[in-house]
PDBQT receptor file of N, H, CA, C and O in Angstrom, charges set to zero:
ATOM      1  N   MET A   1     353.536 135.632 -59.490  1.00  0.00    +0.000 N 
ATOM      2  CA  MET A   1     353.399 134.324 -58.896  1.00  0.00    +0.000 C 
ATOM      3  C   MET A   1     354.673 133.534 -59.169  1.00  0.00    +0.000 C 
ATOM      4  O   MET A   1     355.252 133.609 -60.253  1.00  0.00    +0.000 OA
ATOM      5  N   ALA A   2     355.079 132.802 -58.196  1.00  0.00    +0.000 N 
ATOM      6  H   ALA A   2     354.609 132.741 -57.315  1.00  0.00    +0.000 HD
ATOM      7  CA  ALA A   2     356.208 131.889 -58.337  1.00  0.00    +0.000 C 
ATOM      8  C   ALA A   2     355.733 130.520 -57.883  1.00  0.00    +0.000 C 
ATOM      9  O   ALA A   2     354.972 130.412 -56.921  1.00  0.00    +0.000 OA
ATOM     10  N   CYS A   3     356.171 129.481 -58.564  1.00  0.00    +0.000 N 
ATOM     11  H   CYS A   3     356.789 129.568 -59.345  1.00  0.00    +0.000 HD
ATOM     12  CA  CYS A   3     355.762 128.141 -58.144  1.00  0.00    +0.000 C 
ATOM     13  C   CYS A   3     356.928 127.171 -58.221  1.00  0.00    +0.000 C 
ATOM     14  O   CYS A   3     357.846 127.311 -59.030  1.00  0.00    +0.000 OA
ATOM     15  N   GLU A   4     356.850 126.207 -57.363  1.00  0.00    +0.000 N 
ATOM     16  H   GLU A   4     356.104 126.094 -56.706  1.00  0.00    +0.000 HD
ATOM     17  CA  GLU A   4     357.799 125.095 -57.333  1.00  0.00    +0.000 C 
ATOM     18  C   GLU A   4     356.945 123.827 -57.421  1.00  0.00    +0.000 C 
ATOM     19  O   GLU A   4     356.586 123.250 -56.394  1.00  0.00    +0.000 OA
ATOM     20  N   PRO A   5     356.618 123.391 -58.644  1.00  0.00    +0.000 N 
ATOM     21  CA  PRO A   5     355.650 122.315 -58.840  1.00  0.00    +0.000 C 
ATOM     22  C   PRO A   5     355.984 121.000 -58.134  1.00  0.00    +0.000 C 
ATOM     23  O   PRO A   5     355.096 120.356 -57.575  1.00  0.00    +0.000 OA
ATOM     24  N   LEU A   6     357.241 120.603 -58.156  1.00  0.00    +0.000 N 
ATOM     25  H   LEU A   6     357.962 121.126 -58.610  1.00  0.00    +0.000 HD
ATOM     26  CA  LEU A   6     357.589 119.313 -57.553  1.00  0.00    +0.000 C 
ATOM     27  C   LEU A   6     357.416 119.317 -56.042  1.00  0.00    +0.000 C 
ATOM     28  O   LEU A   6     357.176 118.271 -55.439  1.00  0.00    +0.000 OA
ATOM     29  N   ALA A   7     357.540 120.496 -55.426  1.00  0.00    +0.000 N 
ATOM     30  H   ALA A   7     357.735 121.345 -55.916  1.00  0.00    +0.000 HD
ATOM     31  CA  ALA A   7     357.359 120.601 -53.977  1.00  0.00    +0.000 C 
ATOM     32  C   ALA A   7     355.932 120.991 -53.618  1.00  0.00    +0.000 C 
ATOM     33  O   ALA A   7     355.556 120.969 -52.446  1.00  0.00    +0.000 OA
ATOM     34  N   GLY A   8     355.132 121.349 -54.628  1.00  0.00    +0.000 N 
ATOM     35  H   GLY A   8     355.438 121.367 -55.580  1.00  0.00    +0.000 HD
ATOM     36  CA  GLY A   8     353.756 121.764 -54.371  1.00  0.00    +0.000 C 
ATOM     37  C   GLY A   8     353.662 123.139 -53.721  1.00  0.00    +0.000 C 
ATOM     38  O   GLY A   8     352.700 123.427 -53.010  1.00  0.00    +0.000 OA
ATOM     39  N   LYS A   9     354.656 123.985 -53.961  1.00  0.00    +0.000 N 
ATOM     40  H   LYS A   9     355.438 123.750 -54.539  1.00  0.00    +0.000 HD
ATOM     41  CA  LYS A   9     354.674 125.325 -53.368  1.00  0.00    +0.000 C 
ATOM     42  C   LYS A   9     354.290 126.375 -54.402  1.00  0.00    +0.000 C 
ATOM     43  O   LYS A   9     354.574 126.237 -55.592  1.00  0.00    +0.000 OA
ATOM     44  N   ARG A  10     353.631 127.433 -53.914  1.00  0.00    +0.000 N 
ATOM     45  H   ARG A  10     353.400 127.545 -52.948  1.00  0.00    +0.000 HD
ATOM     46  CA  ARG A  10     353.273 128.552 -54.761  1.00  0.00    +0.000 C 
ATOM     47  C   ARG A  10     353.351 129.830 -53.935  1.00  0.00    +0.000 C 
ATOM     48  O   ARG A  10     352.868 129.864 -52.804  1.00  0.00    +0.000 OA
ATOM     49  N   MET A  11     353.948 130.872 -54.482  1.00  0.00    +0.000 N 
ATOM     50  H   MET A  11     354.341 130.844 -55.401  1.00  0.00    +0.000 HD
ATOM     51  CA  MET A  11     354.028 132.173 -53.815  1.00  0.00    +0.000 C 
ATOM     52  C   MET A  11     353.315 133.194 -54.697  1.00  0.00    +0.000 C 
ATOM     53  O   MET A  11     353.486 133.206 -55.916  1.00  0.00    +0.000 OA
ATOM     54  N   LEU A  12     352.524 134.039 -54.070  1.00  0.00    +0.000 N 
ATOM     55  H   LEU A  12     352.385 134.030 -53.079  1.00  0.00    +0.000 HD
ATOM     56  CA  LEU A  12     351.775 135.045 -54.804  1.00  0.00    +0.000 C 
ATOM     57  C   LEU A  12     351.921 136.375 -54.098  1.00  0.00    +0.000 C 
ATOM     58  O   LEU A  12     351.828 136.452 -52.873  1.00  0.00    +0.000 OA
ATOM     59  N   LYS A  13     352.150 137.418 -54.868  1.00  0.00    +0.000 N 
ATOM     60  H   LYS A  13     352.225 137.355 -55.864  1.00  0.00    +0.000 HD
ATOM     61  CA  LYS A  13     352.236 138.767 -54.306  1.00  0.00    +0.000 C 
ATOM     62  C   LYS A  13     351.480 139.701 -55.235  1.00  0.00    +0.000 C 
ATOM     63  O   LYS A  13     351.777 139.784 -56.427  1.00  0.00    +0.000 OA
ATOM     64  N   ILE A  14     350.511 140.398 -54.685  1.00  0.00    +0.000 N 
ATOM     65  H   ILE A  14     350.270 140.332 -53.717  1.00  0.00    +0.000 HD
ATOM     66  CA  ILE A  14     349.704 141.330 -55.464  1.00  0.00    +0.000 C 
ATOM     67  C   ILE A  14     350.153 142.743 -55.115  1.00  0.00    +0.000 C 
ATOM     68  O   ILE A  14     350.208 143.115 -53.943  1.00  0.00    +0.000 OA
ATOM     69  N   THR A  15     350.470 143.522 -56.136  1.00  0.00    +0.000 N 
ATOM     70  H   THR A  15     350.424 143.220 -57.088  1.00  0.00    +0.000 HD
ATOM     71  CA  THR A  15     350.878 144.908 -55.941  1.00  0.00    +0.000 C 
ATOM     72  C   THR A  15     349.995 145.799 -56.801  1.00  0.00    +0.000 C 
ATOM     73  O   THR A  15     349.330 145.337 -57.728  1.00  0.00    +0.000 OA
ATOM     74  N   GLU A  16     350.002 147.086 -56.475  1.00  0.00    +0.000 N 
ATOM     75  H   GLU A  16     350.542 147.462 -55.722  1.00  0.00    +0.000 HD
ATOM     76  CA  GLU A  16     349.174 148.038 -57.216  1.00  0.00    +0.000 C 
ATOM     77  C   GLU A  16     349.669 148.197 -58.652  1.00  0.00    +0.000 C 
ATOM     78  O   GLU A  16     348.877 148.335 -59.584  1.00  0.00    +0.000 OA
ATOM     79  N   ARG A  17     350.990 148.176 -58.813  1.00  0.00    +0.000 N 
ATOM     80  H   ARG A  17     351.634 148.064 -58.056  1.00  0.00    +0.000 HD
ATOM     81  CA  ARG A  17     351.603 148.296 -60.142  1.00  0.00    +0.000 C 
ATOM     82  C   ARG A  17     352.619 147.182 -60.327  1.00  0.00    +0.000 C 
ATOM     83  O   ARG A  17     352.926 146.447 -59.388  1.00  0.00    +0.000 OA
ATOM     84  N   LYS A  18     353.133 147.062 -61.531  1.00  0.00    +0.000 N 
ATOM     85  H   LYS A  18     352.884 147.659 -62.293  1.00  0.00    +0.000 HD
ATOM     86  CA  LYS A  18     354.197 146.102 -61.806  1.00  0.00    +0.000 C 
ATOM     87  C   LYS A  18     355.482 146.879 -62.082  1.00  0.00    +0.000 C 
ATOM     88  O   LYS A  18     355.875 147.061 -63.234  1.00  0.00    +0.000 OA
ATOM     89  N   THR A  19     356.127 147.333 -61.014  1.00  0.00    +0.000 N 
ATOM     90  H   THR A  19     355.808 147.185 -60.077  1.00  0.00    +0.000 HD
ATOM     91  CA  THR A  19     357.341 148.133 -61.171  1.00  0.00    +0.000 C 
ATOM     92  C   THR A  19     358.573 147.274 -60.932  1.00  0.00    +0.000 C 
ATOM     93  O   THR A  19     358.480 146.146 -60.449  1.00  0.00    +0.000 OA
ATOM     94  N   LYS A  20     359.722 147.828 -61.279  1.00  0.00    +0.000 N 
ATOM     95  H   LYS A  20     359.798 148.744 -61.672  1.00  0.00    +0.000 HD
ATOM     96  CA  LYS A  20     360.996 147.134 -61.043  1.00  0.00    +0.000 C 
ATOM     97  C   LYS A  20     361.213 146.907 -59.551  1.00  0.00    +0.000 C 
ATOM     98  O   LYS A  20     361.729 145.866 -59.143  1.00  0.00    +0.000 OA
ATOM     99  N   LYS A  21     360.816 147.890 -58.737  1.00  0.00    +0.000 N 
ATOM    100  H   LYS A  21     360.397 148.736 -59.069  1.00  0.00    +0.000 HD
ATOM    101  CA  LYS A  21     360.964 147.745 -57.291  1.00  0.00    +0.000 C 
ATOM    102  C   LYS A  21     360.092 146.612 -56.770  1.00  0.00    +0.000 C 
ATOM    103  O   LYS A  21     360.530 145.827 -55.929  1.00  0.00    +0.000 OA
ATOM    104  N   ASP A  22     358.853 146.519 -57.266  1.00  0.00    +0.000 N 
ATOM    105  H   ASP A  22     358.497 147.157 -57.949  1.00  0.00    +0.000 HD
ATOM    106  CA  ASP A  22     357.958 145.433 -56.850  1.00  0.00    +0.000 C 
ATOM    107  C   ASP A  22     358.573 144.082 -57.183  1.00  0.00    +0.000 C 
ATOM    108  O   ASP A  22     358.528 143.155 -56.374  1.00  0.00    +0.000 OA
ATOM    109  N   TRP A  23     359.147 143.975 -58.375  1.00  0.00    +0.000 N 
ATOM    110  H   TRP A  23     359.184 144.728 -59.032  1.00  0.00    +0.000 HD
ATOM    111  CA  TRP A  23     359.783 142.735 -58.811  1.00  0.00    +0.000 C 
ATOM    112  C   TRP A  23     360.979 142.400 -57.920  1.00  0.00    +0.000 C 
ATOM    113  O   TRP A  23     361.165 141.248 -57.528  1.00  0.00    +0.000 OA
ATOM    114  N   ALA A  24     361.787 143.411 -57.603  1.00  0.00    +0.000 N 
ATOM    115  H   ALA A  24     361.636 144.347 -57.920  1.00  0.00    +0.000 HD
ATOM    116  CA  ALA A  24     362.954 143.192 -56.752  1.00  0.00    +0.000 C 
ATOM    117  C   ALA A  24     362.546 142.720 -55.361  1.00  0.00    +0.000 C 
ATOM    118  O   ALA A  24     363.180 141.825 -54.802  1.00  0.00    +0.000 OA
ATOM    119  N   TYR A  25     361.491 143.312 -54.794  1.00  0.00    +0.000 N 
ATOM    120  H   TYR A  25     360.975 144.039 -55.248  1.00  0.00    +0.000 HD
ATOM    121  CA  TYR A  25     361.010 142.886 -53.474  1.00  0.00    +0.000 C 
ATOM    122  C   TYR A  25     360.464 141.461 -53.518  1.00  0.00    +0.000 C 
ATOM    123  O   TYR A  25     360.632 140.695 -52.568  1.00  0.00    +0.000 OA
ATOM    124  N   PHE A  26     359.811 141.111 -54.625  1.00  0.00    +0.000 N 
ATOM    125  H   PHE A  26     359.675 141.733 -55.396  1.00  0.00    +0.000 HD
ATOM    126  CA  PHE A  26     359.299 139.745 -54.765  1.00  0.00    +0.000 C 
ATOM    127  C   PHE A  26     360.451 138.750 -54.840  1.00  0.00    +0.000 C 
ATOM    128  O   PHE A  26     360.376 137.670 -54.254  1.00  0.00    +0.000 OA
ATOM    129  N   LEU A  27     361.508 139.101 -55.550  1.00  0.00    +0.000 N 
ATOM    130  H   LEU A  27     361.569 139.978 -56.026  1.00  0.00    +0.000 HD
ATOM    131  CA  LEU A  27     362.682 138.224 -55.615  1.00  0.00    +0.000 C 
ATOM    132  C   LEU A  27     363.324 138.067 -54.237  1.00  0.00    +0.000 C 
ATOM    133  O   LEU A  27     363.798 136.985 -53.892  1.00  0.00    +0.000 OA
ATOM    134  N   GLU A  28     363.340 139.136 -53.455  1.00  0.00    +0.000 N 
ATOM    135  H   GLU A  28     362.955 140.015 -53.735  1.00  0.00    +0.000 HD
ATOM    136  CA  GLU A  28     363.847 139.041 -52.080  1.00  0.00    +0.000 C 
ATOM    137  C   GLU A  28     362.995 138.075 -51.261  1.00  0.00    +0.000 C 
ATOM    138  O   GLU A  28     363.525 137.289 -50.475  1.00  0.00    +0.000 OA
ATOM    139  N   ASP A  29     361.668 138.132 -51.445  1.00  0.00    +0.000 N 
ATOM    140  H   ASP A  29     361.238 138.770 -52.083  1.00  0.00    +0.000 HD
ATOM    141  CA  ASP A  29     360.771 137.211 -50.737  1.00  0.00    +0.000 C 
ATOM    142  C   ASP A  29     361.059 135.763 -51.119  1.00  0.00    +0.000 C 
ATOM    143  O   ASP A  29     361.065 134.875 -50.265  1.00  0.00    +0.000 OA
ATOM    144  N   ILE A  30     361.296 135.535 -52.405  1.00  0.00    +0.000 N 
ATOM    145  H   ILE A  30     361.292 136.256 -53.098  1.00  0.00    +0.000 HD
ATOM    146  CA  ILE A  30     361.620 134.183 -52.865  1.00  0.00    +0.000 C 
ATOM    147  C   ILE A  30     362.936 133.735 -52.238  1.00  0.00    +0.000 C 
ATOM    148  O   ILE A  30     363.041 132.616 -51.735  1.00  0.00    +0.000 OA
ATOM    149  N   GLY A  31     363.936 134.609 -52.269  1.00  0.00    +0.000 N 
ATOM    150  H   GLY A  31     363.851 135.518 -52.677  1.00  0.00    +0.000 HD
ATOM    151  CA  GLY A  31     365.232 134.285 -51.690  1.00  0.00    +0.000 C 
ATOM    152  C   GLY A  31     365.140 133.976 -50.205  1.00  0.00    +0.000 C 
ATOM    153  O   GLY A  31     365.870 133.120 -49.705  1.00  0.00    +0.000 OA
ATOM    154  N   ALA A  32     364.259 134.655 -49.499  1.00  0.00    +0.000 N 
ATOM    155  H   ALA A  32     363.666 135.351 -49.905  1.00  0.00    +0.000 HD
ATOM    156  CA  ALA A  32     364.093 134.421 -48.060  1.00  0.00    +0.000 C 
ATOM    157  C   ALA A  32     363.541 133.021 -47.779  1.00  0.00    +0.000 C 
ATOM    158  O   ALA A  32     363.784 132.464 -46.709  1.00  0.00    +0.000 OA
ATOM    159  N   GLN A  33     362.810 132.459 -48.720  1.00  0.00    +0.000 N 
ATOM    160  H   GLN A  33     362.612 132.912 -49.590  1.00  0.00    +0.000 HD
ATOM    161  CA  GLN A  33     362.259 131.112 -48.554  1.00  0.00    +0.000 C 
ATOM    162  C   GLN A  33     363.329 130.034 -48.699  1.00  0.00    +0.000 C 
ATOM    163  O   GLN A  33     363.149 128.909 -48.233  1.00  0.00    +0.000 OA
ATOM    164  N   TYR A  34     364.436 130.378 -49.342  1.00  0.00    +0.000 N 
ATOM    165  H   TYR A  34     364.582 131.292 -49.721  1.00  0.00    +0.000 HD
ATOM    166  CA  TYR A  34     365.486 129.404 -49.637  1.00  0.00    +0.000 C 
ATOM    167  C   TYR A  34     366.845 129.906 -49.153  1.00  0.00    +0.000 C 
ATOM    168  O   TYR A  34     367.816 129.893 -49.910  1.00  0.00    +0.000 OA
ATOM    169  N   LYS A  35     366.920 130.344 -47.904  1.00  0.00    +0.000 N 
ATOM    170  H   LYS A  35     366.132 130.355 -47.288  1.00  0.00    +0.000 HD
ATOM    171  CA  LYS A  35     368.151 130.925 -47.359  1.00  0.00    +0.000 C 
ATOM    172  C   LYS A  35     369.336 129.965 -47.408  1.00  0.00    +0.000 C 
ATOM    173  O   LYS A  35     370.471 130.404 -47.591  1.00  0.00    +0.000 OA
ATOM    174  N   SER A  36     369.098 128.683 -47.249  1.00  0.00    +0.000 N 
ATOM    175  H   SER A  36     368.176 128.327 -47.100  1.00  0.00    +0.000 HD
ATOM    176  CA  SER A  36     370.208 127.730 -47.220  1.00  0.00    +0.000 C 
ATOM    177  C   SER A  36     370.634 127.265 -48.617  1.00  0.00    +0.000 C 
ATOM    178  O   SER A  36     371.607 126.522 -48.745  1.00  0.00    +0.000 OA
ATOM    179  N   ALA A  37     369.927 127.687 -49.649  1.00  0.00    +0.000 N 
ATOM    180  H   ALA A  37     369.137 128.291 -49.544  1.00  0.00    +0.000 HD
ATOM    181  CA  ALA A  37     370.254 127.268 -51.014  1.00  0.00    +0.000 C 
ATOM    182  C   ALA A  37     371.501 127.982 -51.515  1.00  0.00    +0.000 C 
ATOM    183  O   ALA A  37     371.680 129.178 -51.281  1.00  0.00    +0.000 OA
ATOM    184  N   GLU A  38     372.353 127.249 -52.200  1.00  0.00    +0.000 N 
ATOM    185  H   GLU A  38     372.208 126.278 -52.390  1.00  0.00    +0.000 HD
ATOM    186  CA  GLU A  38     373.539 127.852 -52.811  1.00  0.00    +0.000 C 
ATOM    187  C   GLU A  38     373.170 128.572 -54.103  1.00  0.00    +0.000 C 
ATOM    188  O   GLU A  38     373.801 129.561 -54.475  1.00  0.00    +0.000 OA
ATOM    189  N   LYS A  39     372.144 128.068 -54.781  1.00  0.00    +0.000 N 
ATOM    190  H   LYS A  39     371.631 127.265 -54.478  1.00  0.00    +0.000 HD
ATOM    191  CA  LYS A  39     371.767 128.615 -56.078  1.00  0.00    +0.000 C 
ATOM    192  C   LYS A  39     370.263 128.473 -56.258  1.00  0.00    +0.000 C 
ATOM    193  O   LYS A  39     369.686 127.441 -55.917  1.00  0.00    +0.000 OA
ATOM    194  N   ILE A  40     369.630 129.510 -56.794  1.00  0.00    +0.000 N 
ATOM    195  H   ILE A  40     370.098 130.349 -57.071  1.00  0.00    +0.000 HD
ATOM    196  CA  ILE A  40     368.205 129.473 -57.120  1.00  0.00    +0.000 C 
ATOM    197  C   ILE A  40     368.094 129.712 -58.619  1.00  0.00    +0.000 C 
ATOM    198  O   ILE A  40     368.609 130.706 -59.131  1.00  0.00    +0.000 OA
ATOM    199  N   THR A  41     367.431 128.813 -59.318  1.00  0.00    +0.000 N 
ATOM    200  H   THR A  41     367.013 128.005 -58.902  1.00  0.00    +0.000 HD
ATOM    201  CA  THR A  41     367.246 128.947 -60.756  1.00  0.00    +0.000 C 
ATOM    202  C   THR A  41     365.831 129.446 -61.024  1.00  0.00    +0.000 C 
ATOM    203  O   THR A  41     364.856 128.835 -60.586  1.00  0.00    +0.000 OA
ATOM    204  N   LEU A  42     365.724 130.556 -61.743  1.00  0.00    +0.000 N 
ATOM    205  H   LEU A  42     366.515 131.053 -62.099  1.00  0.00    +0.000 HD
ATOM    206  CA  LEU A  42     364.420 131.119 -62.091  1.00  0.00    +0.000 C 
ATOM    207  C   LEU A  42     364.138 130.870 -63.566  1.00  0.00    +0.000 C 
ATOM    208  O   LEU A  42     365.008 131.063 -64.415  1.00  0.00    +0.000 OA
ATOM    209  N   VAL A  43     362.937 130.449 -63.856  1.00  0.00    +0.000 N 
ATOM    210  H   VAL A  43     362.230 130.293 -63.166  1.00  0.00    +0.000 HD
ATOM    211  CA  VAL A  43     362.459 130.355 -65.230  1.00  0.00    +0.000 C 
ATOM    212  C   VAL A  43     361.323 131.361 -65.315  1.00  0.00    +0.000 C 
ATOM    213  O   VAL A  43     360.301 131.216 -64.642  1.00  0.00    +0.000 OA
ATOM    214  N   MET A  44     361.509 132.390 -66.152  1.00  0.00    +0.000 N 
ATOM    215  H   MET A  44     362.338 132.507 -66.698  1.00  0.00    +0.000 HD
ATOM    216  CA  MET A  44     360.564 133.499 -66.156  1.00  0.00    +0.000 C 
ATOM    217  C   MET A  44     359.859 133.631 -67.496  1.00  0.00    +0.000 C 
ATOM    218  O   MET A  44     360.377 133.234 -68.540  1.00  0.00    +0.000 OA
ATOM    219  N   ASP A  45     358.666 134.200 -67.435  1.00  0.00    +0.000 N 
ATOM    220  H   ASP A  45     358.245 134.523 -66.587  1.00  0.00    +0.000 HD
ATOM    221  CA  ASP A  45     357.868 134.473 -68.618  1.00  0.00    +0.000 C 
ATOM    222  C   ASP A  45     357.463 135.941 -68.547  1.00  0.00    +0.000 C 
ATOM    223  O   ASP A  45     356.823 136.363 -67.584  1.00  0.00    +0.000 OA
ATOM    224  N   ASN A  46     357.828 136.706 -69.546  1.00  0.00    +0.000 N 
ATOM    225  H   ASN A  46     358.347 136.363 -70.328  1.00  0.00    +0.000 HD
ATOM    226  CA  ASN A  46     357.481 138.117 -69.579  1.00  0.00    +0.000 C 
ATOM    227  C   ASN A  46     356.115 138.269 -70.233  1.00  0.00    +0.000 C 
ATOM    228  O   ASN A  46     355.996 138.183 -71.455  1.00  0.00    +0.000 OA
ATOM    229  N   LEU A  47     355.091 138.494 -69.429  1.00  0.00    +0.000 N 
ATOM    230  H   LEU A  47     355.187 138.564 -68.436  1.00  0.00    +0.000 HD
ATOM    231  CA  LEU A  47     353.728 138.579 -69.957  1.00  0.00    +0.000 C 
ATOM    232  C   LEU A  47     353.506 139.788 -70.846  1.00  0.00    +0.000 C 
ATOM    233  O   LEU A  47     352.583 139.790 -71.660  1.00  0.00    +0.000 OA
ATOM    234  N   ASN A  48     354.324 140.808 -70.709  1.00  0.00    +0.000 N 
ATOM    235  H   ASN A  48     355.074 140.806 -70.048  1.00  0.00    +0.000 HD
ATOM    236  CA  ASN A  48     354.139 142.008 -71.524  1.00  0.00    +0.000 C 
ATOM    237  C   ASN A  48     354.488 141.781 -72.988  1.00  0.00    +0.000 C 
ATOM    238  O   ASN A  48     354.162 142.622 -73.826  1.00  0.00    +0.000 OA
ATOM    239  N   THR A  49     355.136 140.681 -73.320  1.00  0.00    +0.000 N 
ATOM    240  H   THR A  49     355.401 139.998 -72.640  1.00  0.00    +0.000 HD
ATOM    241  CA  THR A  49     355.492 140.412 -74.711  1.00  0.00    +0.000 C 
ATOM    242  C   THR A  49     354.420 139.597 -75.421  1.00  0.00    +0.000 C 
ATOM    243  O   THR A  49     354.550 139.335 -76.617  1.00  0.00    +0.000 OA
ATOM    244  N   HIS A  50     353.394 139.201 -74.738  1.00  0.00    +0.000 N 
ATOM    245  H   HIS A  50     353.290 139.415 -73.767  1.00  0.00    +0.000 HD
ATOM    246  CA  HIS A  50     352.363 138.369 -75.328  1.00  0.00    +0.000 C 
ATOM    247  C   HIS A  50     351.261 139.240 -75.950  1.00  0.00    +0.000 C 
ATOM    248  O   HIS A  50     350.128 139.265 -75.470  1.00  0.00    +0.000 OA
ATOM    249  N   THR A  51     351.613 139.940 -77.010  1.00  0.00    +0.000 N 
ATOM    250  H   THR A  51     352.533 139.919 -77.400  1.00  0.00    +0.000 HD
ATOM    251  CA  THR A  51     350.637 140.755 -77.709  1.00  0.00    +0.000 C 
ATOM    252  C   THR A  51     350.598 140.321 -79.166  1.00  0.00    +0.000 C 
ATOM    253  O   THR A  51     351.573 139.789 -79.698  1.00  0.00    +0.000 OA
ATOM    254  N   ARG A  52     349.493 140.548 -79.783  1.00  0.00    +0.000 N 
ATOM    255  H   ARG A  52     348.701 140.981 -79.351  1.00  0.00    +0.000 HD
ATOM    256  CA  ARG A  52     349.324 140.172 -81.173  1.00  0.00    +0.000 C 
ATOM    257  C   ARG A  52     350.009 141.192 -82.076  1.00  0.00    +0.000 C 
ATOM    258  O   ARG A  52     349.866 142.398 -81.876  1.00  0.00    +0.000 OA
ATOM    259  N   ILE A  53     350.740 140.716 -83.051  1.00  0.00    +0.000 N 
ATOM    260  H   ILE A  53     350.856 139.736 -83.214  1.00  0.00    +0.000 HD
ATOM    261  CA  ILE A  53     351.431 141.603 -83.990  1.00  0.00    +0.000 C 
ATOM    262  C   ILE A  53     350.550 141.761 -85.223  1.00  0.00    +0.000 C 
ATOM    263  O   ILE A  53     350.156 140.782 -85.857  1.00  0.00    +0.000 OA
ATOM    264  N   ILE A  54     350.256 142.998 -85.542  1.00  0.00    +0.000 N 
ATOM    265  H   ILE A  54     350.576 143.793 -85.027  1.00  0.00    +0.000 HD
ATOM    266  CA  ILE A  54     349.445 143.291 -86.733  1.00  0.00    +0.000 C 
ATOM    267  C   ILE A  54     350.361 143.911 -87.767  1.00  0.00    +0.000 C 
ATOM    268  O   ILE A  54     350.972 144.952 -87.523  1.00  0.00    +0.000 OA
ATOM    269  N   LEU A  55     350.455 143.275 -88.917  1.00  0.00    +0.000 N 
ATOM    270  H   LEU A  55     349.959 142.430 -89.115  1.00  0.00    +0.000 HD
ATOM    271  CA  LEU A  55     351.329 143.777 -89.992  1.00  0.00    +0.000 C 
ATOM    272  C   LEU A  55     350.539 144.543 -91.027  1.00  0.00    +0.000 C 
ATOM    273  O   LEU A  55     351.111 145.035 -92.000  1.00  0.00    +0.000 OA
TER     274      LEU A  55
């Protein structure tokens, strides 16, 4: 999911897996929404790092 809160926009893409190719295609989709932009700033959260550490 990608969101632009100040503009009230949200993009969602559901895929069977979470592969690098899926991510790259999603970034292309985002880029297509902002063709006239000189720069797109992404703030990302890697959900795979949100695991509990047991010592």
